[in-house]
C-alpha positions as CSV (number, residue, x, y, z in Angstrom):
1,M,210.8,23.9,-145.2
2,G,212.2,23.4,-148.0
3,T,210.3,24.7,-151.8
4,Q,209.6,20.9,-152.9
5,T,208.5,19.8,-149.5
6,R,206.2,23.2,-149.2
7,W,204.6,22.4,-152.7
8,L,203.8,19.0,-151.7
9,V,202.4,20.1,-149.0
10,A,200.4,22.9,-150.2
11,T,199.4,20.6,-153.8
12,R,197.9,18.1,-151.2
13,A,196.0,21.2,-148.7
14,A,194.7,21.9,-152.5
15,A,193.9,18.7,-153.6
16,I,191.9,17.6,-150.1
17,T,190.2,21.3,-149.6
18,D,188.9,21.3,-153.5
19,W,185.0,21.0,-153.3
20,S,184.8,19.8,-156.5
21,C,186.4,16.1,-156.2
22,C,184.7,13.5,-154.3
23,Q,187.5,11.0,-153.2
24,T,186.9,7.7,-153.0
25,F,190.5,6.6,-151.1
26,R,191.3,2.8,-151.0
27,K,192.3,1.5,-147.7
28,K,195.1,-0.7,-148.9
29,S,196.5,1.2,-151.5
30,I,198.3,4.7,-152.1
31,T,196.3,5.1,-155.2
32,T,193.8,7.5,-155.1
33,T,190.5,7.7,-157.9
34,V,188.9,11.4,-158.1
35,S,185.7,11.9,-159.6
36,C,185.4,15.2,-160.6
37,F,181.7,16.7,-160.6
38,S,181.3,20.5,-161.1
39,S,178.6,22.8,-162.2
40,T,180.2,25.3,-164.7
41,T,182.9,23.1,-166.0
42,R,183.0,19.4,-167.9
43,S,183.0,16.3,-165.6
44,S,185.9,14.4,-165.5
45,S,187.9,11.5,-164.0
46,L,191.6,11.0,-163.2
47,S,193.7,8.8,-160.9
48,C,196.5,10.5,-159.0
49,T,198.5,7.9,-156.9
50,W,200.3,9.5,-154.0
51,S,203.9,9.1,-153.3
52,P,204.5,7.5,-149.4
53,L,207.1,11.2,-149.1
54,T,203.6,13.2,-149.9
55,T,201.8,11.1,-147.5
56,I,204.2,11.6,-144.7
57,V,205.2,15.3,-145.3
58,S,201.2,16.0,-145.2
59,S,200.9,14.4,-141.8
60,M,204.2,15.6,-139.9
61,S,204.1,19.0,-140.9
62,Y,203.0,21.8,-138.9
63,D,202.7,19.6,-135.6
64,K,204.4,22.7,-133.1
65,E,201.5,25.7,-135.2
66,L,198.4,23.2,-134.4
67,A,200.2,22.5,-131.0
68,A,200.6,26.5,-130.5
69,A,197.3,27.2,-132.1
70,K,195.6,24.9,-129.3
71,K,197.0,26.3,-126.8
72,A,196.0,30.3,-127.9
73,A,192.7,29.3,-128.7
74,T,191.9,27.7,-125.1
75,L,193.4,30.3,-123.2
76,A,191.3,32.9,-125.2
77,A,188.0,31.0,-124.3
78,R,189.1,30.5,-120.7
79,L,189.1,34.3,-120.9
80,C,186.1,34.7,-123.0
81,Q,183.8,32.4,-120.3
82,K,185.0,34.7,-117.5
83,V,183.7,37.7,-119.1
84,Q,180.6,35.8,-120.5
85,K,179.8,34.9,-116.9
86,A,179.5,38.6,-115.6
87,L,179.2,40.3,-118.8
88,L,178.2,44.4,-118.2
89,Q,176.2,45.9,-120.3
90,S,180.1,48.5,-119.9
91,D,182.0,45.8,-121.7
92,V,179.9,45.7,-124.8
93,H,180.5,49.0,-127.3
94,S,179.7,49.0,-130.7
95,K,182.0,50.0,-134.4
96,S,181.8,51.7,-136.3
97,D,179.8,49.3,-138.5
98,K,177.4,49.2,-135.6
99,S,178.9,45.2,-134.8
100,P,179.0,44.8,-131.1
101,V,182.4,44.2,-129.3
102,T,183.1,43.1,-126.0
103,V,186.4,43.2,-123.8
104,A,186.4,39.6,-124.2
105,D,186.9,40.3,-128.0
106,Y,190.2,42.4,-127.4
107,G,191.3,40.4,-124.9
108,S,191.1,37.6,-126.8
109,Q,192.8,39.1,-129.5
110,A,195.5,39.7,-127.5
111,L,195.9,36.3,-125.8
112,V,195.9,34.8,-128.9
113,S,198.9,36.9,-130.4
114,L,201.3,36.3,-127.4
115,T,200.8,32.9,-127.5
116,L,201.5,32.1,-130.7
117,E,204.4,34.2,-130.8
118,R,205.8,32.9,-127.4
119,E,205.4,29.6,-128.4
120,L,207.0,30.0,-132.0
121,P,209.4,32.6,-131.2
122,S,211.8,31.4,-134.3
123,Q,209.1,31.8,-136.8
124,Q,208.2,35.2,-138.6
125,F,204.8,36.2,-137.1
126,S,202.0,37.7,-139.1
127,L,198.1,37.4,-138.1
128,V,194.9,38.5,-139.7
129,A,192.5,39.4,-137.1
130,E,189.5,41.1,-136.8
131,E,190.2,43.6,-134.0
132,D,192.6,47.1,-133.7
133,S,193.0,49.3,-130.9
134,G,192.0,52.2,-131.9
135,D,188.8,53.2,-129.8
136,L,190.8,52.0,-127.0
137,R,193.7,54.4,-127.3
138,E,191.2,57.0,-127.1
139,E,190.5,58.9,-123.8
140,S,187.2,57.3,-123.7
141,G,188.6,54.2,-123.8
142,Q,191.1,54.1,-121.2
143,D,188.9,52.2,-118.1
144,T,188.4,49.9,-120.7
145,L,191.8,49.4,-122.0
146,R,192.9,48.6,-118.0
147,R,190.1,45.7,-117.7
148,I,191.2,44.1,-120.9
149,T,194.7,44.2,-119.7
150,A,193.7,42.8,-116.2
151,L,191.9,40.0,-117.8
152,V,194.7,39.0,-119.8
153,N,196.9,39.1,-117.4
154,D,194.7,37.1,-114.5
155,T,194.1,34.2,-117.0
156,I,197.8,33.8,-117.6
157,A,198.8,33.6,-114.1
158,N,195.8,31.2,-114.0
159,E,197.4,29.1,-116.4
160,G,200.8,29.1,-113.9
161,S,203.3,30.0,-117.1
162,H,206.0,31.7,-115.9
163,S,207.3,33.1,-119.2
164,F,205.5,36.2,-119.5
165,S,205.9,38.9,-117.3
166,I,203.2,41.4,-116.3
167,L,202.1,43.2,-119.2
168,T,201.4,46.8,-119.2
169,T,198.6,48.4,-121.3
170,D,200.9,49.2,-124.0
171,D,202.1,45.3,-124.1
172,V,198.3,44.8,-124.8
173,L,197.7,47.5,-127.4
174,K,200.8,46.1,-129.0
175,A,199.6,42.7,-129.0
176,I,196.0,43.8,-130.4
177,D,197.9,45.5,-133.2
178,S,199.9,42.4,-134.1
179,G,196.0,41.6,-136.0
180,K,197.3,44.0,-138.8
181,S,198.5,42.0,-141.4
182,E,196.8,41.7,-144.9
183,G,197.0,38.2,-145.3
184,G,198.1,37.1,-149.2
185,S,199.2,34.3,-150.8
186,I,202.9,34.2,-150.1
187,G,204.4,33.4,-146.7
188,R,202.6,32.0,-143.3
189,H,199.4,34.2,-142.1
190,W,198.1,33.3,-138.8
191,V,194.1,34.1,-139.3
192,L,191.9,34.9,-135.9
193,D,188.2,35.7,-135.0
194,P,188.7,36.4,-131.7
195,I,185.4,35.6,-130.9
196,D,183.1,34.7,-133.8
197,G,179.1,35.3,-133.4
198,T,179.6,38.4,-130.8
199,K,176.1,38.7,-130.9
200,G,175.7,35.3,-129.6
201,F,178.1,35.9,-127.1
202,V,176.3,38.9,-125.4
203,R,173.5,36.8,-125.1
204,G,175.0,33.9,-123.8
205,D,174.5,31.6,-126.9
206,Q,176.9,30.1,-128.8
207,Y,180.3,31.7,-130.1
208,A,183.6,30.5,-131.3
209,I,187.6,31.2,-131.0
210,A,188.1,30.6,-135.1
211,L,191.9,30.5,-136.0
212,A,193.8,29.0,-139.1
213,L,197.0,29.2,-140.6
214,L,197.3,29.8,-144.0
215,D,200.9,28.7,-146.0
216,E,201.5,30.1,-149.0
217,G,197.5,31.0,-149.8
218,K,196.0,27.5,-148.3
219,V,194.9,26.7,-145.1
220,V,196.7,24.2,-143.4
221,L,195.8,24.1,-140.3
222,G,192.3,24.9,-138.3
223,V,191.2,25.0,-134.3
224,L,187.5,26.2,-133.8
225,A,187.3,26.4,-129.1
226,C,183.3,26.4,-128.6
227,P,182.9,27.3,-124.6
228,N,179.4,26.8,-124.9
229,L,179.0,23.9,-127.6
230,P,177.8,20.4,-125.6
231,L,180.1,17.8,-126.0
232,A,177.5,15.2,-127.1
233,T,175.5,15.9,-130.5
234,I,173.1,18.9,-130.6
235,G,169.4,17.8,-131.9
236,H,167.1,19.3,-134.5
237,N,166.6,23.6,-133.6
238,E,168.9,23.6,-130.7
239,Q,171.7,25.0,-129.8
240,H,171.5,22.1,-126.2
241,S,171.6,19.1,-125.7
242,S,170.3,16.8,-122.6
243,S,174.2,16.8,-121.7
244,N,175.5,18.9,-119.3
245,E,179.0,19.2,-120.2
246,V,179.7,22.0,-122.8
247,G,183.1,23.2,-124.1
248,C,184.3,21.7,-127.2
249,L,187.8,22.0,-129.0
250,F,187.7,20.7,-132.9
251,F,191.0,21.1,-135.0
252,A,192.7,20.0,-137.6
253,K,195.7,20.2,-139.6
254,V,196.2,19.5,-143.7
255,G,195.9,15.8,-144.5
256,D,195.6,14.7,-140.8
257,G,192.0,14.8,-139.9
258,T,189.5,16.6,-137.8
259,Y,189.3,15.9,-134.1
260,L,187.8,17.0,-131.3
261,Q,188.1,17.1,-127.2
262,A,186.8,19.0,-124.5
263,L,188.1,22.4,-123.5
264,D,189.2,20.7,-119.9
265,G,191.6,18.4,-122.5
266,S,190.2,15.1,-122.6
267,T,191.2,12.3,-124.7
268,Q,190.8,13.6,-128.3
269,T,188.3,11.6,-131.0
270,K,188.1,11.7,-134.2
271,V,185.4,12.9,-136.2
272,N,183.8,12.9,-139.4
273,V,180.8,14.6,-141.2
274,S,177.4,12.8,-141.5
275,A,177.3,10.2,-144.2
276,V,173.9,11.0,-145.1
277,D,172.6,10.4,-149.0
278,N,169.0,11.0,-149.0
279,P,168.1,14.9,-148.4
280,E,165.0,13.9,-146.6
281,E,166.9,12.2,-143.3
282,A,169.5,15.1,-143.8
283,S,169.0,18.6,-141.4
284,F,170.9,22.2,-142.0
285,F,172.5,24.5,-140.1
286,E,172.0,28.3,-140.6
287,S,173.0,31.7,-139.1
288,Y,171.0,32.4,-135.7
289,E,170.8,36.1,-136.7
290,A,168.5,36.7,-140.4
291,A,170.4,39.8,-140.7
292,H,173.6,37.6,-141.2
293,S,172.2,35.1,-143.8
294,S,168.5,34.7,-145.5
295,H,166.3,32.5,-143.7
296,D,163.8,32.7,-147.1
297,L,166.3,31.3,-149.0
298,S,167.8,28.5,-147.4
299,S,164.0,27.5,-146.7
300,T,163.3,27.6,-150.3
301,I,166.5,25.3,-151.0
302,A,165.9,23.2,-148.2
303,E,162.0,22.6,-149.4
304,K,163.5,21.6,-153.3
305,L,166.1,19.1,-151.5
306,G,163.1,17.6,-149.8
307,V,164.9,18.5,-145.9
308,K,161.9,17.6,-143.5
309,A,163.7,18.4,-140.5
310,P,164.0,21.9,-139.2
311,P,166.6,24.6,-139.5
312,V,169.5,24.4,-136.3
313,R,170.3,28.2,-136.2
314,I,173.1,28.9,-134.2
315,D,175.8,32.0,-134.0
316,S,179.2,31.8,-135.0
317,Q,181.5,28.5,-136.7
318,A,180.3,27.0,-133.9
319,K,178.4,25.4,-136.9
320,Y,181.5,24.1,-138.9
321,G,182.3,22.1,-135.8
322,A,178.9,20.4,-135.4
323,L,178.6,19.5,-138.8
324,S,182.1,18.3,-139.0
325,R,180.9,15.8,-135.9
326,G,177.9,14.7,-138.1
327,D,175.0,16.9,-136.0
328,G,174.0,18.1,-139.3
329,A,174.4,17.5,-142.7
330,I,174.1,21.0,-144.0
331,Y,175.5,24.6,-143.5
332,L,173.7,27.4,-145.8
333,R,174.7,31.0,-145.9
334,F,173.7,33.6,-148.1
335,P,174.4,37.0,-146.6
336,H,172.2,40.2,-148.1
337,K,173.2,42.0,-151.2
338,G,176.8,43.9,-150.7
339,Y,178.5,42.0,-147.6
340,R,181.7,40.7,-148.1
341,E,183.0,37.6,-146.5
342,K,186.1,38.5,-144.5
343,I,189.0,35.1,-144.2
344,W,188.4,35.1,-140.4
345,D,184.7,33.9,-140.7
346,H,185.5,30.7,-142.6
347,A,189.2,29.7,-143.0
348,A,189.4,27.7,-139.1
349,G,185.9,26.2,-140.0
350,S,186.5,25.0,-143.4
351,I,189.3,23.1,-142.7
352,V,188.2,21.5,-139.6
353,V,184.8,20.5,-141.8
354,T,187.1,19.1,-145.3
355,E,189.4,17.1,-142.8
356,A,186.6,15.8,-141.8
357,G,185.3,14.5,-144.7
358,G,183.0,17.2,-145.7
359,I,183.0,19.6,-149.0
360,V,183.0,23.6,-148.6
361,S,182.4,26.0,-151.5
362,D,180.5,29.4,-152.5
363,A,177.1,29.0,-154.0
364,A,177.8,28.4,-157.9
365,G,180.4,25.3,-156.4
366,N,183.9,27.2,-156.3
367,P,186.1,26.4,-153.6
368,L,186.5,29.0,-151.4
369,D,190.0,31.0,-151.9
370,F,192.4,32.8,-149.0
371,S,195.0,33.7,-150.7
372,K,193.6,36.8,-151.6
373,G,193.7,39.0,-148.2
374,K,191.2,39.9,-145.7
375,F,188.2,39.2,-147.9
376,L,186.4,35.9,-149.8
377,D,185.0,36.7,-153.1
378,V,182.6,34.6,-153.5
379,D,179.7,33.9,-155.4
380,T,176.4,34.7,-153.6
381,G,176.8,32.5,-150.3
382,I,178.6,29.6,-148.8
383,I,177.3,26.0,-148.6
384,V,178.8,23.1,-146.8
385,T,177.7,19.2,-147.0
386,N,178.8,16.4,-147.3
387,Q,180.3,14.7,-150.9
388,N,177.0,12.7,-151.6
389,L,174.5,15.5,-150.9
390,M,177.1,18.3,-153.0
391,P,175.9,17.6,-156.5
392,S,172.1,17.8,-155.5
393,L,172.4,20.6,-153.2
394,L,174.3,22.8,-155.7
395,R,171.2,22.1,-157.8
396,A,168.9,23.0,-155.4
397,V,170.9,25.8,-154.6
398,K,170.9,27.0,-158.2
399,E,166.9,26.0,-159.4
400,S,166.3,28.9,-155.9
401,L,168.5,31.7,-157.1
402,N,167.2,31.5,-160.5
403,E,163.7,31.5,-159.3
404,K,164.4,34.6,-157.0
405,A,166.2,36.5,-159.9
406,S,163.5,36.2,-161.9
407,S,160.7,37.5,-159.4
408,L,162.7,41.2,-158.7
């Protein structure tokens, strides 16, 4: 991709994903009127005319990468489903920060790494991912490593691919450790959480394989494989619907919208965020675990907004996927003080929502910046909603945070 073309794509990506712009697209014109608002900057408006070339570049770029990402996430989901069905206590380990990690986390990361490199052999490969092989290289980790290797080989064999020979334990260690990239604002970097929501995975609940691609620091595509998320809309305060069909694959490419299909590869459907503009009719998502986000603060914000429905509490970036298809209208995340958000926890989910017409920002209304390495420097928390509700949500967040600070 040439420098000018890359600039055009990055420029359009920034405009589309910037939370601060409510975009009204004229169906019969390429002129876009953008009304901007912010809690920290002056309101202004401007008119942007996108050339046909920009639109074509945006919609036609990253096709090979998206196809590879969908394949990688789907394969990883199959491995995770197999492990979750027969999860053994010996398959669950604790990392140095006491968070759980399973054989499926490692196996998923290895599969995604191997698949992306196989599908995109001509591209320089850089992967920013959550896991590393340190514990598996210890003597105590050898049995676990052999189990992971067997799972990866079995998943590849069941796919029917003949482009992989049988992998050794060293091959699997190398694949896991290919995720040691630091990311950044230069070049392309894949971003992976091999199992987002490991606690939900261990409980038998929601989790997601979350994969995104950064190009010059901008998220240009994202895939969320959510094996336990129902294909039908989920109800208030429920993780499940009346439908028995589960397994969703959400995917988005910059300038091309967000789509949903079943993990088994059924026909894709374009999805959009809820258009609700009355907070009383809105519902919101938050983390299942109170340790991951302040439920009390979310409750205060919801009360100020006038939200009547109880929160929908589910694990992982499955929340982003559900919100992108209109299951709820708001997602609130307020980690406890001292916690630093990682890019793999939000990269895929953010583009899935923004391409579906939503807005993703930190609690101060700033767009998320994925260009600074593994961490997101956000103000207080992350809020996600549609364009109609964002102004009132920002006010409610600001008031609630001020009240909390004054009470300390």
